[in-house]
C-alpha positions as CSV (number, residue, x, y, z in Angstrom):
1,X,18.1,17.1,-11.7
2,X,14.4,17.1,-10.6
3,X,14.1,16.2,-6.9
4,X,11.5,13.5,-7.7
5,X,14.0,11.6,-9.8
6,X,16.1,11.1,-6.6
7,X,13.5,8.6,-5.3
8,X,14.2,5.8,-7.8
9,X,17.8,6.9,-8.2
10,X,18.8,6.4,-4.5
11,X,17.7,2.7,-4.5
12,X,19.7,2.3,-7.7
13,X,22.8,3.7,-6.0
14,X,22.1,1.5,-3.0
15,X,22.2,-1.5,-5.4
16,X,25.6,-0.4,-6.7
17,X,26.8,-0.1,-3.1
18,X,25.5,-3.5,-2.2
19,X,27.2,-5.0,-5.3
20,X,30.6,-3.9,-4.1
21,X,30.0,-4.7,-0.4
22,X,32.3,-7.4,1.0
23,X,30.5,-8.4,4.1
24,X,27.2,-8.2,6.0
25,X,28.4,-5.1,8.0
26,X,29.0,-3.2,4.8
27,X,25.6,-4.3,3.4
28,X,23.8,-3.1,6.5
29,X,25.7,0.2,6.3
30,X,24.6,0.7,2.7
31,X,21.0,-0.1,3.5
32,X,20.8,2.1,6.6
33,X,22.4,5.1,4.7
34,X,20.2,4.7,1.7
35,X,16.9,4.1,3.5
36,X,17.6,7.0,5.9
37,X,18.3,9.3,2.8
38,X,15.0,8.2,1.3
39,X,13.1,9.0,4.5
40,X,14.8,12.4,4.9
41,X,14.0,13.2,1.2
42,X,10.4,12.2,1.7
43,X,10.0,14.4,4.8
44,X,11.6,17.3,3.0
45,X,9.3,16.8,0.0
46,X,6.2,17.0,2.2
47,X,7.2,20.3,3.6
48,X,8.4,21.6,0.2
49,X,5.1,20.6,-1.4
50,X,3.0,22.3,1.3
51,X,5.1,25.5,1.0
52,X,4.5,25.5,-2.8
53,X,0.7,25.2,-2.2
54,X,0.7,27.9,0.5
55,X,2.6,30.2,-2.0
56,X,-0.3,29.9,-4.4
57,X,0.6,27.0,-6.7
58,X,-2.6,25.8,-8.3
59,X,-1.4,23.2,-10.9
60,X,-2.8,19.7,-10.6
61,X,0.8,18.4,-10.5
62,X,3.8,20.2,-9.0
63,X,7.5,19.7,-9.4
64,X,6.9,18.5,-13.0
65,X,9.6,17.6,-15.5
66,X,9.6,15.8,-18.8
67,X,12.2,14.3,-21.0
68,X,11.5,12.7,-24.4
69,X,12.0,8.9,-24.1
70,X,10.7,7.5,-27.3
71,X,9.5,10.2,-29.8
72,X,7.6,8.1,-32.3
73,X,5.0,7.2,-29.7
74,X,5.3,10.4,-27.7
75,X,6.6,8.6,-24.6
76,X,8.2,10.7,-22.0
77,X,10.0,10.3,-18.7
78,X,7.5,12.7,-17.1
79,X,7.3,13.2,-13.3
80,X,5.1,15.3,-11.0
81,X,3.4,15.0,-7.7
82,X,0.1,16.0,-6.0
83,X,-1.0,15.4,-2.4
84,X,-1.8,11.8,-3.1
85,X,1.6,11.1,-4.6
86,X,3.5,12.8,-1.8
87,X,1.6,10.8,0.9
88,X,2.5,7.6,-0.9
89,X,6.1,8.5,-1.3
90,X,6.3,9.3,2.5
91,X,4.7,5.9,3.3
92,X,7.1,4.0,1.0
93,X,10.1,5.7,2.5
94,X,8.9,4.8,6.0
95,X,8.4,1.2,5.1
96,X,11.7,0.8,3.3
97,X,13.5,2.3,6.4
98,X,11.7,0.1,8.9
99,X,11.9,-2.9,6.6
100,X,15.7,-2.6,6.5
101,X,15.9,-3.0,10.3
102,X,13.3,-5.8,10.3
103,X,15.7,-7.7,7.9
104,X,18.7,-7.2,10.2
105,X,19.1,-10.9,11.0
106,X,18.7,-12.1,7.5
107,X,21.4,-14.7,7.0
108,X,20.8,-16.5,3.7
109,X,22.5,-14.8,0.7
110,X,22.0,-11.3,2.3
111,X,23.5,-9.3,-0.6
112,X,21.1,-10.8,-3.2
113,X,18.1,-10.4,-0.9
114,X,18.8,-6.7,-0.5
115,X,19.5,-6.2,-4.2
116,X,16.1,-7.5,-5.1
117,X,14.6,-5.5,-2.2
118,X,16.1,-2.3,-3.6
119,X,14.9,-3.1,-7.1
120,X,11.4,-3.5,-5.8
121,X,11.8,-0.1,-4.1
122,X,12.9,1.4,-7.5
123,X,9.6,0.3,-9.0
124,X,7.5,1.5,-6.2
125,X,9.0,5.0,-6.0
126,X,9.1,5.3,-9.8
127,X,5.4,4.4,-10.0
128,X,4.4,7.1,-7.6
129,X,6.3,10.0,-9.2
130,X,5.5,9.4,-12.9
131,X,2.7,11.0,-14.8
132,X,3.3,9.1,-18.1
133,X,1.3,6.0,-18.6
134,X,4.1,4.0,-20.3
135,X,6.6,4.9,-17.5
136,X,3.9,4.1,-14.9
137,X,3.3,0.7,-16.4
138,X,7.1,0.1,-16.7
139,X,7.7,0.9,-13.0
140,X,4.6,-1.2,-12.1
141,X,6.2,-4.2,-13.7
142,X,9.6,-3.5,-12.1
143,X,7.9,-3.5,-8.7
144,X,6.1,-6.8,-9.4
145,X,8.9,-9.0,-10.8
146,X,11.2,-9.0,-7.7
147,X,8.4,-10.4,-5.6
148,X,8.6,-13.8,-7.3
149,X,12.3,-14.3,-6.3
150,X,11.9,-12.6,-2.9
151,X,9.1,-15.0,-1.9
152,X,10.3,-18.1,-3.9
153,X,13.9,-18.0,-2.6
154,X,13.7,-16.4,0.8
155,X,10.2,-17.2,1.8
156,X,8.8,-20.0,3.9
157,X,6.0,-22.6,3.8
158,X,4.6,-23.2,0.3
159,X,6.8,-20.5,-1.0
160,X,7.1,-21.7,-4.6
161,X,3.4,-22.2,-5.0
162,X,2.7,-18.7,-3.4
163,X,5.3,-17.0,-5.5
164,X,4.0,-18.5,-8.8
165,X,0.4,-17.8,-7.9
166,X,1.1,-14.2,-7.0
167,X,3.1,-13.6,-10.2
168,X,0.6,-15.2,-12.5
169,X,-2.4,-13.4,-11.1
170,X,-0.7,-10.0,-11.0
171,X,0.6,-10.5,-14.5
172,X,-3.0,-11.2,-15.5
173,X,-3.9,-7.8,-14.1
174,X,-1.0,-6.3,-16.0
175,X,-2.4,-7.7,-19.3
176,X,-5.6,-5.9,-18.6
177,X,-3.7,-2.7,-17.8
178,X,-1.8,-2.8,-21.0
179,X,-5.0,-3.1,-23.0
180,X,-6.5,-0.2,-21.0
181,X,-3.4,2.0,-21.5
182,X,-3.2,1.4,-25.2
183,X,-6.9,2.1,-25.6
184,X,-6.6,5.4,-23.6
185,X,-3.5,6.4,-25.7
186,X,-5.3,5.9,-29.1
187,X,-8.8,7.0,-28.1
188,X,-8.0,10.2,-26.2
189,X,-7.5,12.1,-29.4
190,X,-4.1,13.4,-28.3
191,X,-1.8,10.4,-28.9
192,X,-0.2,11.3,-25.6
193,X,0.8,9.2,-22.6
194,X,0.7,12.1,-20.2
195,X,-2.0,11.7,-17.5
196,X,-2.6,15.4,-16.9
197,X,-2.8,16.2,-20.6
198,X,-5.3,13.4,-21.2
199,X,-7.4,14.4,-18.1
200,X,-7.5,18.1,-19.1
201,X,-7.7,17.9,-22.9
202,X,-8.5,14.3,-23.9
203,X,-11.9,13.2,-25.2
204,X,-12.2,9.4,-24.9
205,X,-15.6,8.4,-26.5
206,X,-18.1,7.0,-24.0
207,X,-18.4,3.6,-25.8
208,X,-14.6,3.2,-25.3
209,X,-14.8,4.4,-21.7
210,X,-17.3,1.6,-21.0
211,X,-14.7,-0.8,-22.2
212,X,-11.5,0.8,-20.9
213,X,-12.7,1.7,-17.4
214,X,-13.3,-1.9,-16.3
215,X,-10.0,-2.9,-17.9
216,X,-7.9,-0.4,-15.9
217,X,-9.9,-0.6,-12.6
218,X,-9.8,-4.4,-12.5
219,X,-6.2,-4.4,-13.6
220,X,-5.2,-2.2,-10.7
221,X,-7.9,-3.8,-8.5
222,X,-6.1,-7.2,-8.7
223,X,-3.2,-5.7,-6.9
224,X,-5.6,-4.0,-4.5
225,X,-6.9,-7.5,-3.6
226,X,-10.4,-6.8,-5.0
227,X,-12.8,-9.7,-4.8
228,X,-12.8,-12.2,-6.5
229,X,-9.1,-11.5,-7.6
230,X,-7.8,-11.5,-4.0
231,X,-6.7,-15.1,-3.6
232,X,-3.0,-14.4,-4.4
233,X,-2.7,-12.1,-1.4
234,X,-3.0,-14.3,1.7
235,X,-0.7,-17.0,0.2
236,X,1.8,-14.4,-0.8
237,X,1.8,-12.7,2.6
238,X,2.1,-16.0,4.4
239,X,5.1,-17.1,2.5
240,X,7.1,-13.9,2.2
241,X,10.0,-13.0,4.5
242,X,9.2,-10.3,7.1
243,X,10.4,-7.1,5.3
244,X,8.9,-8.3,2.0
245,X,5.6,-8.8,3.7
246,X,5.9,-5.3,5.1
247,X,6.7,-3.8,1.7
248,X,4.1,-6.0,0.0
249,X,1.2,-5.1,2.2
250,X,2.4,-1.7,3.3
251,X,3.2,-0.3,-0.2
252,X,2.9,-2.7,-3.1
253,X,-0.9,-3.2,-2.6
254,X,-1.2,0.6,-2.5
255,X,-0.2,0.7,-6.2
256,X,-3.6,-0.8,-6.9
257,X,-5.6,1.9,-5.1
258,X,-3.3,4.7,-6.4
259,X,-3.7,3.4,-10.0
260,X,-7.4,3.4,-9.7
261,X,-7.3,7.0,-8.7
262,X,-4.7,8.2,-11.2
263,X,-5.8,6.2,-14.3
264,X,-9.3,4.7,-14.1
265,X,-11.2,7.5,-12.2
266,X,-9.1,10.5,-13.3
267,X,-9.0,9.8,-17.0
268,X,-12.5,8.3,-17.4
269,X,-14.8,10.1,-15.0
270,X,-17.9,9.7,-17.1
271,X,-17.6,5.9,-17.1
272,X,-16.7,6.0,-13.4
273,X,-19.9,7.7,-12.5
274,X,-22.0,5.2,-14.4
275,X,-20.2,1.9,-13.7
276,X,-19.0,2.5,-10.1
277,X,-22.0,0.7,-8.6
278,X,-20.8,-2.6,-10.1
279,X,-17.4,-2.4,-8.5
280,X,-18.9,-1.0,-5.3
281,X,-20.6,-4.4,-4.9
282,X,-17.4,-6.3,-5.4
283,X,-15.4,-4.1,-3.0
284,X,-18.1,-4.3,-0.4
285,X,-17.8,-8.1,-0.6
286,X,-14.0,-7.7,-0.1
287,X,-14.5,-5.7,3.0
288,X,-16.8,-8.1,4.8
289,X,-15.4,-11.3,3.3
290,X,-11.8,-10.4,4.3
291,X,-12.9,-9.6,7.9
292,X,-14.9,-12.9,8.3
293,X,-12.0,-14.9,6.8
294,X,-9.6,-13.4,9.2
295,X,-11.8,-14.6,12.1
296,X,-11.4,-18.3,11.3
297,X,-7.6,-18.3,10.7
298,X,-5.1,-19.7,13.2
299,X,-1.9,-18.6,11.4
300,X,-0.8,-15.1,12.4
301,X,0.2,-14.1,8.9
302,X,-3.0,-15.4,7.4
303,X,-5.0,-13.4,9.9
304,X,-3.2,-10.2,8.9
305,X,-3.3,-11.1,5.2
306,X,-7.1,-11.5,5.2
307,X,-7.3,-8.4,7.4
308,X,-5.4,-6.6,4.6
309,X,-8.0,-7.8,2.0
310,X,-10.7,-6.2,4.1
311,X,-8.8,-2.9,4.7
312,X,-7.7,-2.6,1.1
313,X,-11.2,-3.4,0.0
314,X,-12.3,-0.4,2.1
315,X,-9.9,1.7,0.1
316,X,-11.4,0.8,-3.3
317,X,-14.9,1.1,-1.7
318,X,-14.2,4.7,-0.7
319,X,-12.7,5.6,-4.1
320,X,-15.9,4.4,-5.8
321,X,-18.0,6.8,-3.6
322,X,-16.6,9.5,-5.9
323,X,-16.8,12.4,-3.5
324,X,-14.0,14.4,-1.9
325,X,-14.6,13.3,1.7
326,X,-14.7,9.6,0.9
327,X,-11.8,9.7,-1.5
328,X,-9.7,11.6,1.0
329,X,-10.5,8.9,3.5
330,X,-9.4,6.3,0.9
331,X,-5.9,7.8,0.7
332,X,-5.8,8.2,4.5
333,X,-6.7,4.5,4.8
334,X,-4.0,3.6,2.3
335,X,-1.5,5.4,4.5
336,X,-2.9,4.1,7.8
337,X,-3.2,0.5,6.6
338,X,0.3,0.6,5.1
339,X,1.8,1.6,8.5
340,X,-0.2,-0.6,10.8
341,X,0.0,-3.7,8.5
342,X,3.8,-3.2,8.2
343,X,3.9,-3.0,12.0
344,X,1.9,-6.2,12.2
345,X,4.1,-8.2,9.8
346,X,7.3,-6.9,11.5
347,X,6.0,-8.0,14.9
348,X,4.8,-11.4,13.5
349,X,8.3,-11.9,12.0
350,X,10.0,-11.1,15.3
351,X,7.7,-13.4,17.3
352,X,8.1,-16.2,14.7
353,X,11.9,-15.8,14.8
354,X,11.7,-16.7,18.5
355,X,8.9,-19.2,18.8
356,X,9.3,-20.8,15.4
357,X,5.6,-21.0,15.0
358,X,2.8,-18.7,13.8
359,X,0.0,-20.9,15.0
360,X,-1.9,-19.0,17.8
361,X,-3.0,-22.4,19.2
362,X,0.7,-23.2,20.1
363,X,1.4,-19.8,21.8
364,X,0.1,-18.0,24.8
365,X,1.2,-15.7,27.7
366,X,3.7,-13.8,25.6
367,X,3.1,-10.6,27.5
368,X,5.0,-11.9,30.5
369,X,7.8,-13.3,28.3
370,X,8.4,-10.5,25.7
371,X,6.5,-7.4,27.0
372,X,7.9,-4.9,24.5
373,X,6.8,-7.0,21.4
374,X,3.4,-7.7,23.1
375,X,2.6,-4.1,23.9
376,X,3.5,-3.2,20.3
377,X,1.2,-5.9,19.0
378,X,-1.7,-4.6,21.2
379,X,-1.1,-1.1,19.7
380,X,-1.1,-2.5,16.2
381,X,-4.4,-4.4,16.9
382,X,-6.0,-1.3,18.4
383,X,-5.1,0.7,15.3
384,X,-6.5,-2.0,13.1
385,X,-9.9,-2.0,14.9
386,X,-10.1,1.8,14.8
387,X,-9.3,3.0,18.3
388,X,-9.6,6.8,18.5
389,X,-6.2,8.5,18.7
390,X,-4.7,6.1,16.1
391,X,-4.6,6.3,12.4
392,X,-7.3,3.7,11.7
393,X,-10.0,5.6,13.4
394,X,-9.4,8.8,11.5
395,X,-9.2,7.0,8.1
396,X,-12.3,4.9,8.6
397,X,-14.4,7.7,10.0
398,X,-13.6,9.9,7.0
399,X,-14.5,7.1,4.7
400,X,-17.9,6.3,6.3
401,X,-18.8,10.0,6.7
402,X,-18.0,10.6,3.0
403,X,-20.0,7.5,2.0
404,X,-23.0,8.7,3.9
405,X,-23.0,11.9,1.9
406,X,-24.9,9.9,-0.7
407,X,-28.6,10.0,0.1
408,X,-29.8,7.1,-2.1
409,X,-30.7,3.8,-0.6
410,X,-28.1,1.7,-2.6
411,X,-25.0,3.6,-1.3
412,X,-26.3,3.9,2.2
413,X,-27.1,0.2,2.5
414,X,-23.6,-0.8,1.2
415,X,-22.0,1.8,3.6
416,X,-23.8,0.1,6.5
417,X,-22.6,-3.3,5.3
418,X,-19.1,-2.0,5.1
419,X,-19.4,-0.6,8.6
420,X,-20.0,-4.1,10.0
421,X,-16.4,-4.9,9.2
422,X,-15.4,-2.7,12.2
423,X,-17.2,-5.1,14.6
424,X,-15.8,-8.2,12.8
425,X,-12.3,-6.7,13.0
426,X,-12.7,-6.2,16.7
427,X,-13.7,-9.8,17.1
428,X,-10.6,-11.3,15.5
429,X,-8.1,-8.7,16.9
430,X,-9.3,-9.2,20.5
431,X,-9.4,-13.0,20.0
432,X,-5.8,-13.1,18.9
433,X,-4.5,-10.6,21.5
434,X,-6.3,-12.5,24.3
435,X,-5.0,-15.9,23.2
436,X,-1.5,-14.9,22.1
437,X,-0.5,-12.4,24.8
438,X,-2.7,-13.0,27.8
439,X,-3.5,-16.7,27.7
440,X,-1.7,-19.5,29.5
441,X,1.9,-20.3,28.4
442,X,1.5,-23.2,25.9
443,X,5.1,-24.1,25.6
444,X,7.4,-24.0,28.6
445,X,10.4,-23.5,26.3
446,X,8.9,-20.1,25.4
447,X,9.7,-18.8,28.9
448,X,13.4,-18.8,27.9
449,X,12.8,-16.5,25.0
450,X,14.2,-12.9,24.8
451,X,12.5,-9.7,24.0
452,X,13.2,-7.4,21.1
453,X,16.7,-6.3,20.1
454,X,17.6,-2.6,19.4
455,X,17.0,-2.9,15.7
456,X,13.6,-4.4,16.2
457,X,12.6,-1.8,18.7
458,X,13.7,1.0,16.3
459,X,11.5,-0.5,13.5
460,X,8.5,-1.0,15.7
461,X,8.7,2.4,17.5
462,X,9.1,4.3,14.2
463,X,5.9,2.7,12.9
464,X,4.0,3.3,16.1
465,X,5.0,6.9,16.2
466,X,3.7,7.4,12.7
467,X,0.4,5.6,13.4
468,X,-0.1,7.8,16.5
469,X,0.9,11.0,14.8
470,X,-1.7,10.6,12.1
471,X,-4.3,9.6,14.7
472,X,-3.7,12.6,17.0
473,X,-2.8,15.2,14.4
474,X,-4.8,14.3,11.2
475,X,-5.4,17.7,9.8
476,X,-2.1,18.2,8.1
477,X,-2.2,14.9,6.2
478,X,-5.9,15.3,5.4
479,X,-5.2,18.8,3.9
480,X,-2.3,17.4,1.9
481,X,-4.4,14.6,0.5
482,X,-7.4,16.7,-0.2
483,X,-5.3,19.0,-2.5
484,X,-4.6,15.9,-4.7
485,X,-8.2,14.6,-4.6
486,X,-10.1,17.8,-5.5
487,X,-9.0,18.0,-9.2
488,X,-10.3,14.4,-9.6
489,X,-13.6,15.1,-7.9
490,X,-14.0,18.3,-9.9
491,X,-13.8,16.3,-13.1
492,X,-16.3,13.8,-11.6
493,X,-18.8,16.6,-10.8
494,X,-18.5,17.8,-14.4
495,X,-19.3,14.3,-15.6
496,X,-22.6,14.1,-13.7
């Protein structure tokens, strides 16, 4: 069996283990064993991939395998990875592992909750390993469908409204994707669903690229919270349970950026070079609008949700710069944002579980009450505003340096506009940290609260170590990602 197929297979085995589990202790044992296996497999894959590249492997995709799935339409179960895929698989494994411990105190129908959680993981891992458009779309849908139940059943607040809004808007994006995929299949001249084959040998006519590129970029951009299709994201984040918010913001939204790389840009580079400016305007609005919106929120989850709109907008913004440096920064931002927003949502869930409120106006002085959680929140905030030594700084600097490689006025003006988000982010992060952690205690009952338990500490420390590792030692992850970006930028340079 190809090693890549183990990524969706392990969550399926975990679902079987959950199904036969008799009590919460057994359920926890299955989740810890499975998530630990996924993390170990992802770490092994990183080193194995780097060894293959150092040994001289030059193919766009490594560890490839293909099995005929439906011969009449030439659909295969085809897998393969490049540097971008490997980075996303590592991110997904980290979030699933830490999300398991963040859900340790789940009490309502625990077995069903983790079953849907694992099914969501199947879709995410399957999406990142496949190089067949049909399989990619199938796993994409598998990742989206569990979100409705995870939010609608185990969520809070306006959970039914949020779950329905998220599902309908993402299904709208899926409809655009289906049109785009079918168009690519029939117009490439190959009648193939294989992404690498289409990129290397396909010949999609320009008049069709003008139609299909917006379909695929917007289809994936909806999941990436691109303006004006972002409105599902804050409500979905606010209503989702803690681990679902972690997986949602940390991984699921990355499917949007990854899909824009793998399908829209990679398969239609000519249209990308000519139409990128349109979407650059929309993503620039996302970056600034999300940051400003976060400034006026009082709910901790909404603050982080709008912050995610801004940071994910920066990912799409960098992709549309269409050069190696900026696109490498985009993937680093996907990795950085996934880790730090998962840390944010984990901490928010832990604080809410104790204070029973997410309104910053009703909280204060938490540093003296729960110092561990407070210090972790400060670290997450510093990563978000781009403090040197943490992952956010490395990712954002790479994006802005790459964006300034363009010498024309249009790109540089929008780069400057996007840079203003750094200042705005500092405003709302420092405001929340000052009010939440260092202000006066607003509720005397909060003085009786306890600090983090061992499982919460494990989840938070794991994410902090990863954020600091990327910030202090960025070269290895940048080199890994660049190896996946360069084949795409080579096609873009040929299209100019």
